[in-house]
C-alpha positions as CSV (number, residue, x, y, z in Angstrom):
1,M,0.0,0.0,0.0
2,S,1.4,3.4,-0.9
3,K,2.1,6.1,1.7
4,E,-0.5,8.3,0.1
5,T,-3.2,5.6,0.4
6,K,-2.3,4.9,4.1
7,N,-2.4,8.6,5.0
8,G,-5.4,9.5,2.9
9,N,-8.1,7.6,4.7
10,L,-8.8,10.2,7.4
11,R,-8.9,13.0,4.8
12,A,-11.3,10.9,2.7
13,A,-13.5,10.2,5.7
14,K,-13.7,13.9,6.3
15,K,-14.6,14.6,2.6
16,N,-17.2,11.9,2.6
17,K,-18.6,12.8,6.0
18,N,-18.3,9.1,6.9
19,D,-17.6,9.2,10.6
20,E,-19.1,6.0,11.8
21,F,-16.1,4.2,13.1
22,Y,-16.5,2.1,16.3
23,T,-13.6,1.7,18.7
24,Q,-12.6,-1.8,19.8
25,L,-13.3,-2.7,23.4
26,S,-9.7,-4.0,23.8
27,D,-8.3,-0.6,22.8
28,I,-10.6,1.2,25.2
29,E,-9.6,-1.2,28.0
30,K,-5.8,-0.7,27.3
31,E,-6.2,3.1,27.6
32,L,-8.7,3.5,30.4
33,I,-6.7,1.4,32.8
34,H,-4.4,4.4,33.1
35,Y,-7.1,6.7,34.4
36,K,-9.0,4.7,37.0
37,N,-8.5,7.2,39.8
38,H,-10.2,9.9,37.8
39,F,-13.7,8.3,37.6
40,K,-14.8,7.8,41.2
41,N,-18.1,9.6,41.9
42,K,-18.1,11.1,38.4
43,I,-20.7,11.5,35.7
44,V,-19.4,10.1,32.4
45,F,-20.9,11.2,29.1
46,C,-20.4,9.4,25.8
47,N,-21.9,12.0,23.5
48,C,-20.9,10.6,20.1
49,D,-21.9,7.0,20.4
50,D,-24.4,4.6,19.0
51,P,-25.4,2.6,22.2
52,K,-26.1,-0.5,20.2
53,E,-22.5,-0.4,18.7
54,S,-20.5,1.6,21.2
55,N,-17.9,-0.2,23.2
56,F,-17.4,3.0,25.2
57,F,-20.9,2.7,26.7
58,Q,-20.4,-1.1,27.2
59,Y,-17.1,-0.5,28.9
60,F,-18.4,2.0,31.4
61,A,-21.6,0.1,32.0
62,L,-19.8,-3.2,32.7
63,N,-17.3,-1.4,35.0
64,F,-19.7,1.0,36.6
65,S,-19.1,-0.3,40.2
66,H,-15.5,-1.1,39.6
67,L,-14.8,2.6,38.7
68,G,-17.2,3.9,41.3
69,L,-19.1,6.0,38.7
70,K,-22.0,8.2,39.8
71,K,-23.8,8.1,36.5
72,L,-23.2,7.1,32.9
73,I,-25.0,8.8,30.0
74,T,-24.8,8.2,26.2
75,T,-26.6,9.9,23.4
76,H,-27.3,8.5,20.0
77,Y,-27.2,10.6,16.8
78,E,-29.9,9.9,14.3
79,K,-29.7,12.1,11.3
80,D,-32.9,14.0,10.5
81,S,-34.8,12.0,13.1
82,Q,-35.7,11.9,16.8
83,S,-33.1,10.0,18.8
84,Y,-32.6,8.9,22.4
85,K,-30.3,8.6,25.3
86,L,-29.4,5.8,27.7
87,V,-28.6,6.4,31.4
88,V,-27.1,4.0,33.9
89,E,-27.3,5.2,37.5
90,H,-29.0,2.7,39.8
91,D,-29.5,-1.0,40.3
92,I,-32.9,-1.0,38.6
93,N,-33.5,-4.7,38.4
94,K,-32.3,-5.3,42.0
95,D,-29.8,-8.0,41.1
96,G,-27.0,-6.5,43.3
97,V,-24.9,-5.0,40.5
98,I,-25.1,-2.0,38.2
99,N,-24.5,-2.8,34.6
100,L,-26.0,-2.8,31.1
101,D,-29.2,-4.3,32.3
102,D,-29.9,-1.2,34.4
103,A,-29.8,1.2,31.4
104,I,-32.9,3.4,31.1
105,R,-33.8,4.7,27.6
106,T,-35.4,8.1,27.2
107,D,-36.4,9.8,23.9
108,L,-34.7,13.0,23.0
109,K,-36.5,15.9,21.5
110,G,-33.9,16.2,18.7
111,D,-31.5,14.1,16.7
112,G,-28.8,13.7,19.4
113,D,-26.1,15.8,17.7
114,F,-23.4,16.8,20.2
115,R,-23.9,20.4,19.1
116,S,-27.6,20.6,19.9
117,Q,-28.7,22.5,22.9
118,E,-30.2,19.3,24.3
119,S,-26.9,17.5,24.2
120,I,-25.1,20.6,25.6
121,E,-27.3,20.6,28.6
122,I,-26.3,17.0,29.3
123,L,-22.7,18.0,28.8
124,K,-23.0,20.7,31.4
125,E,-24.0,18.3,34.1
126,S,-21.3,15.8,33.2
127,D,-17.8,15.5,34.6
128,I,-15.8,13.5,32.1
129,I,-16.4,13.1,28.3
130,V,-15.1,9.9,26.8
131,T,-15.8,9.0,23.1
132,N,-14.6,8.7,19.5
133,P,-15.8,12.0,18.0
134,P,-16.5,12.6,14.3
135,F,-13.2,12.9,12.3
136,S,-14.7,15.7,10.3
137,L,-15.7,17.8,13.3
138,F,-12.7,17.4,15.6
139,R,-11.9,21.1,15.8
140,E,-15.4,22.0,16.7
141,Y,-15.7,19.1,19.1
142,I,-12.6,20.1,21.1
143,A,-13.7,23.8,21.1
144,Q,-16.9,22.8,22.8
145,L,-15.2,20.8,25.5
146,M,-12.9,23.7,26.2
147,K,-15.7,26.2,26.3
148,Y,-17.5,24.2,29.0
149,D,-14.3,23.4,30.8
150,K,-14.8,19.6,30.7
151,K,-12.4,16.8,31.5
152,F,-12.1,14.4,28.5
153,L,-10.5,11.5,26.9
154,V,-11.2,11.3,23.1
155,I,-9.7,9.7,20.0
156,G,-8.3,11.7,17.0
157,S,-5.8,11.9,14.3
158,M,-2.2,12.8,15.3
159,N,-2.3,15.4,12.5
160,A,-4.8,17.3,14.6
161,I,-1.8,18.4,16.6
162,T,-1.0,20.8,13.8
163,Y,-4.4,22.5,13.8
164,K,-3.8,25.9,15.4
165,E,-7.1,25.5,17.3
166,I,-5.7,22.4,18.9
167,F,-2.1,23.2,19.3
168,K,-2.7,26.4,21.3
169,H,-4.3,24.2,24.0
170,I,-1.3,21.8,23.9
171,K,1.1,24.7,24.3
172,E,-0.9,26.1,27.2
173,S,-0.9,22.6,28.9
174,R,-4.7,22.4,28.6
175,L,-4.6,19.3,26.5
176,W,-2.0,16.5,25.9
177,L,-1.7,13.0,24.5
178,G,-2.9,10.0,26.3
179,N,-1.1,6.7,26.8
180,G,-1.5,5.8,23.2
181,F,-2.3,3.1,20.6
182,Q,0.3,0.5,19.9
183,S,2.5,1.9,17.1
184,G,-0.1,4.5,16.4
185,N,-2.3,2.1,14.5
186,A,-5.9,1.7,15.3
187,Y,-8.5,-0.7,14.0
188,F,-12.2,0.4,13.9
189,K,-15.3,-1.5,13.0
190,T,-17.4,0.3,10.4
191,S,-20.5,-0.4,8.4
192,H,-19.2,1.4,5.3
193,H,-16.3,-0.8,4.2
194,T,-17.4,-0.6,0.6
195,D,-16.9,3.2,0.4
196,S,-13.9,4.3,-1.7
197,F,-12.0,5.8,1.2
198,A,-11.5,2.3,2.7
199,K,-9.9,0.7,-0.3
200,G,-6.7,-1.0,0.7
201,V,-7.6,-0.5,4.4
202,Y,-10.6,-2.6,5.1
203,N,-9.8,-6.2,6.1
204,E,-12.5,-8.6,5.0
205,E,-11.4,-11.3,7.5
206,T,-11.5,-9.1,10.6
207,G,-14.2,-6.7,9.4
208,L,-12.0,-3.8,10.6
209,V,-10.6,-0.6,9.0
210,K,-7.0,0.3,9.8
211,F,-6.0,3.9,10.4
212,R,-2.5,5.1,11.1
213,N,-1.3,7.9,13.4
214,I,-4.3,7.7,15.7
215,V,-3.9,9.1,19.3
216,W,-5.8,9.7,22.4
217,Y,-6.3,13.4,23.4
218,T,-7.0,14.2,27.0
219,N,-6.6,16.6,29.9
220,L,-6.7,13.8,32.5
221,D,-3.3,13.4,34.0
222,H,-1.5,10.0,33.7
223,K,1.8,8.5,34.7
224,K,3.4,8.4,31.2
225,R,3.1,12.2,31.0
226,H,5.6,12.5,33.8
227,E,8.2,9.9,32.7
228,E,11.5,11.5,31.9
229,L,12.7,10.9,28.4
230,L,16.2,9.3,28.6
231,L,18.7,11.1,26.3
232,Y,22.0,9.7,25.3
233,K,23.3,11.7,22.3
234,T,25.4,14.9,22.6
235,Y,25.5,18.0,20.6
236,E,29.1,18.9,21.3
237,G,31.2,17.0,18.8
238,N,28.2,16.1,16.7
239,E,27.2,19.5,15.4
240,S,26.9,18.3,11.8
241,D,24.1,16.0,12.9
242,Y,22.0,19.0,14.0
243,P,21.8,21.6,11.1
244,K,20.2,25.0,11.8
245,Y,17.1,26.3,10.1
246,D,17.4,28.9,7.4
247,N,15.3,31.6,9.1
248,Y,15.4,30.8,12.8
249,D,18.1,30.1,15.4
250,A,17.2,26.5,16.3
251,I,18.7,23.1,15.5
252,E,16.9,20.4,13.6
253,V,16.3,17.1,15.5
254,S,14.7,14.7,13.1
255,K,14.0,12.0,15.6
256,T,12.8,12.4,19.2
257,K,15.3,9.8,20.5
258,D,18.2,12.0,19.1
259,I,17.5,15.1,21.2
260,P,20.9,16.0,22.6
261,K,21.3,15.9,26.4
262,D,23.8,18.8,26.5
263,Y,22.1,21.4,24.3
264,K,20.6,24.4,26.0
265,G,19.1,26.2,22.9
266,V,16.0,25.9,20.9
267,M,15.2,22.7,18.9
268,G,12.8,21.7,16.2
269,V,11.3,18.1,16.7
270,P,8.7,16.1,14.9
271,I,5.1,16.2,16.1
272,T,5.5,12.6,17.4
273,F,7.6,14.1,20.1
274,L,4.4,14.8,22.0
275,D,4.0,11.1,22.7
276,K,7.2,11.5,24.9
277,F,6.6,15.1,26.2
278,N,7.2,15.6,29.8
279,P,6.3,19.2,30.9
280,E,8.8,19.0,33.7
281,Q,11.6,18.2,31.3
282,F,10.7,20.4,28.2
283,E,9.1,23.6,27.3
284,I,7.0,24.0,24.2
285,L,7.6,27.3,22.4
286,G,5.4,26.8,19.4
287,L,4.7,25.2,16.1
288,D,6.8,26.2,13.1
289,D,4.3,28.3,11.0
290,H,1.5,29.2,13.3
291,R,2.1,32.9,13.3
292,A,-0.7,33.6,15.8
293,I,1.0,31.4,18.4
294,Y,4.7,32.2,18.0
295,P,5.4,34.8,15.2
296,K,9.2,34.3,15.0
297,L,8.7,30.6,14.0
298,A,7.2,31.4,10.6
299,G,9.5,29.9,8.0
300,C,11.7,27.9,10.3
301,N,10.8,24.7,8.6
302,S,13.5,24.7,5.9
303,I,17.2,23.8,5.9
304,N,19.4,24.9,3.1
305,G,16.3,25.8,1.1
306,Q,14.7,22.4,1.5
307,K,11.3,22.2,3.2
308,I,10.9,19.7,6.0
309,Y,7.7,18.4,7.6
310,R,6.1,20.4,10.5
311,R,8.1,20.8,13.6
312,I,7.3,21.5,17.2
313,V,9.8,24.0,18.6
314,I,11.0,23.1,22.1
315,K,13.6,23.9,24.7
316,R,15.0,21.8,27.6
317,K,14.2,23.0,31.1
318,I,17.6,24.3,32.4
319,D,17.5,22.3,35.6
320,K,17.2,19.1,33.5
321,I,20.2,19.7,31.4
322,Q,22.7,16.9,32.1
């Protein structure tokens, strides 16, 4: 499969407005295990889910007591039609446990769109939002969470890091990456495998569609975020390995593992650096061409006239210099 085909599926999904991708329960379990302490006595809202298909709703319903949840709510989007919500809160059937069997269905007035006032009112009463939002509406979705100051754990493309609306929150430590998918690959169930965007991606045997460069976005703290990145390379004596940009006084570090342990200046690193970002070890200055965020970085993404891919501009915390 060509690189263009592999990287084009998210763009095509956006173009086709085909956002019905269902996250596997195993992926949810692998990520949620790192946040258990955040959920006690909290109201969880899955606001972009089909309850019949959603493994997010199933995960929280099955682990309601284990996590100590106060309430679980999910809304279903039904285009151009009246939809419904499911709520799990009490042991309705008196069997001694709170789970899927205790879900209460209530009709909504509208279609269940997360942007509707009806859904927003549910959002306001909720503590943590956990879901796989529409690929095509990711900017708008995150903006809503920020507007209402909500805690969240959601799935998105790594390329969303480069959206100025998203990156500003990363720079201000209001949003960061979660623990992550294995190798950045994610496999989703979909009912639209015959669409053109999925050619070469859909697996007939598994019934899953593969996407590359998928990450979790969150503002829930987790252990990985505070793990110090071990550095072993040095700048002194290896200056030729770290060329400077044409229009900005910073060195190019093409791989996160090659960040020099003895360099005190500004560095440009790939966006995948965020998977290893420790705010106690590094400071994020900006993204190479987002003038509104850091004007001086405009045009720093070239070396000897050759353009390079987007770079996050960082600096080591002085007290962490070895």
